[in-house]
C-alpha positions, 0 to 999 in steps of 0.5 A, a space after each residue: 748406499 751400495 757404493 758405501 757398502 762396497 767401500 766398507 767391504 774393501 776397507 775391511 779386506 785391506 786390513 784383513 789381508 795386509 800386514 800394516 806396520 807404520 814405523 812411527 815408534 821405530 827408534 831409527 830412520 827407515 827411509 831407504 838409502 839408495 846409494 849403497 856401494 858394496 864389496 866382499 871379503 872372506 874372513 868374518 870371524 875375526 871382527 871388530 865388534 867382538 862376536 868372535 865365531 859367528 856361529 858360536 855362542 856370541 855370534 848371530 848364528 850365521 854369516 850373513 854379515 857386513 863390515 861397515 865403511 868408516 862413516 857408517 861404523 861410527 867407531 863401533 856405535 853401529 855394531 850389531 845393527 841389522 839392515 835389509 839390503 835390496 839388490 837392483 840385479 835380482 830384486 832380492 832382499 837380504 838381512 845382514 848384521 854389522 859385525 866389523 869395520 872396513 877402514 881401508 882407503 877407497 871404497 870403505 871411505 864412501 858415505 854408504 859402503 858395505 863390505 859383505 861376507 862373500 856368502 851374503 854378497 853372492 845372493 845379490 846377483 852382482 855380475 862383478 865383485 864390486 857394486 857401485 853406489 850408483 847401481 841402485 843397491 839400497 838398504 834400510 835399518 831394521 831390528 835384528 831377527 834374534 831369538 831369545 833374550 839380550 845377553 851379556 859376557 865379561 871379557 877374558 882377563 876380567 878380575 875383581 877390580 876390572 872387567 869389560 862387558 860385551 852385550 849381544 843378541 839384542 834386537 836393537 843397537 846398544 846406546 849405553 851401558 851403566 854399572 852400579 856397585 853394591 857400595 853405591 846407590 848410583 849408576 855410573 855410565 861406561 864408555 864404549 871401547 873405541 872402534 869396538 863393542 866392549 864396555 870397559 869398567 876399570 873401577 870394579 870391587 868385590 861383590 854383587 853389582 848391577 848392570 843397566 843396558 839402554 837401547 837406542 829406543 830408550 828402553 832399559 834392561 837391568 841384570 844383577 851379577 853376583 861376582 865377576 867371572 871371566 867369559 861367563 854368559 848371563 841371560 838378562 831375561 829380557 829383550 828390547 822391543 821394536 814393534 813400530 819398525 818395518 822388518 819386525 818379523 823374524 824366524 827364530 830358527 834361521 835368522 837373517 837367511 830369509 831371502 825374498 824377491 819383493 817387499 811385502 810391506 809397503 812404505 807407511 806413506 802409501 798406506 796413509 794415502 790409501 786410507 785417506 782416499 777411502 775415507 774421502 770417498 766414504 764421506 763424499 758418498 754420505 754427503 751425496 746421499 744426503 743431498 739426493 734425499 
């Protein structure tokens, strides 16, 4: 019986002192990719994803960013996606956001390539200015540690009959943007601008309209806008959830800049193995006691 008590105490302590996140509900695969190659660049504020000045009103508030190689960028579909990158050189893990594309021939055409802004690249401790895909550099997708709600802005040059929407400050990548005019009862899906992050809407009309934003997790945010106003920023009042994902915690005052020397969250499979082992020992102990009695 004493063994059983010890096992129960161990189980309680494990849950009490460990932050367990099992990514069953995460909208993207979080298996580490260990074939990441890396280079660096030094002009992050003029990028394909439209966030402009990265520390300005549209940006993430820092320059911990990457330009994705062509195969990862997917014509803009991964704009705003965040990644945890772990270095084989110093075991540090950094979080970066995809804000640009890297389409040059050579490295940018590799299956998994990040062109890091220099500030982020330097944190990886690479002895050279280029990291091979065989170095052990790895990444996983994570929710962005943003602060506040999803926001929306209409592009400069917008008028009563045409506009283009930029969705930003989202924890999850945007899957679809749709619009419903005051004269209609249905939402019309918009198409993302090729190689970019704007959603053009060429058939606008004067008056109020409603925008529906869908995340890759299948959640929706609705916002009503009274009229088109070029470059006006609207706070949607809501944020997408990602409670089932690893890397779900964030620092609202310094997003992306937390650097760690180890991973405090173990892969979900290890937690499952540990729990099954404990349960097996508990059941085995109960049956052993019954047989002896």
